[in-house]
C-alpha positions, 0 to 999 in steps of 0.5 A: 071737908074740902073747899067748893072748888079746888085746884088741879094740884089739890085734886091730884092729891086727893085722888092720888094721881099725877097733875097731869094726868088730872089735866088731861082728864079735863082736856078730854072731858072725862071730868067736870071742871072749868079753866079761867082764861086761856092757859089759866088755872083749872078748878074742879068742884068739890062735888066732882072730886067727891064723885070720883073718889066715892066708892061704889057698891062693888067697892071701886072708885069712880075714876074714869075706866081708861084710866085706872092703870096709869097716871098714879103719883 
């Protein structure tokens, strides 16, 4: 079970992506998160992580389509 909110580093680990990829997705609005203060820490809800890491009926994950080939750690 994951906590209600996770940091960018935790999200990167859970989604197997580079932290900067997660930050870029947040800035672009591809994933939902909240930044605390200007230049502050980003937080992503557990529900968003579960949505992104969930599997579709075709067995594919829900990572934004534009990002399937890049941003892996």
